[in-house]
C-alpha positions in Angstrom: -14.6 36.3 -6.4 -11.9 35.8 -9.2 -13.0 33.5 -12.4 -11.4 30.5 -12.5 -10.3 30.4 -8.5 -8.8 26.9 -7.4 -10.8 25.1 -5.0 -9.7 22.3 -2.8 -11.2 19.0 -3.5 -12.4 18.8 0.0 -14.8 21.7 -0.2 -15.7 20.7 -3.8 -16.9 17.2 -2.2 -18.5 19.2 0.6 -20.5 21.6 -1.2 -21.6 18.5 -4.0 -22.6 16.4 -1.0 -24.7 19.2 0.6 -25.9 19.7 -2.9 -26.8 16.0 -3.1 -28.7 15.4 0.1 -31.3 18.8 -0.9 -31.9 19.5 2.4 -31.2 23.2 1.0 -31.8 24.7 -2.2 -28.7 24.8 -4.6 -29.0 28.7 -4.2 -28.8 28.6 -0.5 -25.6 25.8 -0.5 -24.0 28.3 -3.1 -24.5 31.3 -1.3 -23.5 29.9 2.2 -19.9 28.9 0.7 -19.7 32.1 -1.3 -20.0 30.2 -4.6 -21.8 31.0 -7.9 -24.9 28.8 -7.9 -24.5 27.8 -11.3 -21.2 26.3 -10.4 -22.7 23.9 -7.9 -25.6 23.2 -9.6 -22.8 22.3 -12.8 -21.0 20.5 -10.3 -24.1 18.6 -8.9 -24.9 17.4 -12.2 -21.7 16.2 -12.7 -21.8 14.3 -9.5 -24.9 12.5 -10.1 -23.6 12.0 -13.8 -20.5 10.2 -12.6 -21.9 8.0 -10.0 -22.5 5.0 -11.3 -18.5 5.3 -12.2 -17.7 4.4 -9.0 -19.6 1.5 -8.5 -18.6 -0.2 -11.8 -14.9 0.5 -10.7 -15.3 -1.0 -7.7 -16.9 -4.3 -9.6 -13.9 -3.8 -12.3 -11.0 -3.8 -9.1 -12.4 -6.9 -7.9 -12.6 -8.6 -11.3 -9.0 -7.5 -11.6 -7.8 -8.7 -8.5 -9.7 -12.2 -9.5 -7.7 -12.5 -12.8 -4.4 -11.7 -11.2 -5.2 -14.1 -8.1 -5.2 -16.9 -11.2 -2.3 -15.6 -13.2 -0.4 -15.9 -9.7 -0.8 -19.3 -9.3 0.0 -19.7 -13.2 3.4 -17.9 -12.5 4.2 -20.2 -9.7 3.8 -23.1 -11.6 6.0 -21.9 -14.1 8.6 -20.8 -11.9 8.5 -24.6 -10.3 8.8 -26.0 -14.0 11.6 -23.6 -14.8 13.1 -25.3 -11.6 12.7 -28.6 -12.3 14.1 -28.0 -15.9 17.0 -26.3 -14.9 17.7 -29.2 -12.4 17.2 -31.8 -15.5 19.5 -29.8 -17.6 22.3 -30.0 -14.9 21.9 -33.6 -14.2 21.9 -34.4 -17.7 25.1 -32.1 -18.3 27.0 -33.5 -15.6 26.4 -37.2 -17.1 27.4 -36.1 -20.6 30.7 -34.4 -19.1 31.3 -37.7 -17.2 30.8 -39.8 -19.9 33.7 -37.9 -21.9 35.8 -37.8 -18.8 35.5 -34.2 -18.4 36.1 -32.9 -14.7 33.1 -31.1 -13.7 34.2 -28.7 -11.4 36.9 -27.4 -13.9 34.4 -26.9 -16.8 34.4 -22.5 -16.9 31.2 -20.7 -16.8 29.1 -24.1 -16.3 25.6 -23.4 -14.3 25.3 -24.4 -11.2 29.3 -24.9 -10.7 30.2 -25.1 -7.1 32.7 -22.3 -5.6 34.9 -23.9 -2.8 
């Protein structure tokens, strides 16, 4: 078997699961898949050492989701406040322009200008 032969992720997972189950020795598992026993042993050890990260990653994902949910509420509040401020600005701008006798519809580039 050539050195460094690429194996599919499915094959790697299958071999490691067989080795982790312990129904057969690592040598037997390796022989049944025509692999080097050292390769199977190394992959098994790597899987065992990294297994805890699978569960901590799930916990991290849940914490991140809770944080995002809180921020979504904050963003919604900020959007609501922006809308309120824009309406207040338009109201004050119309009042100021009307006080000085400027026709509101003729102000170029005025935000919220109505098109006919």
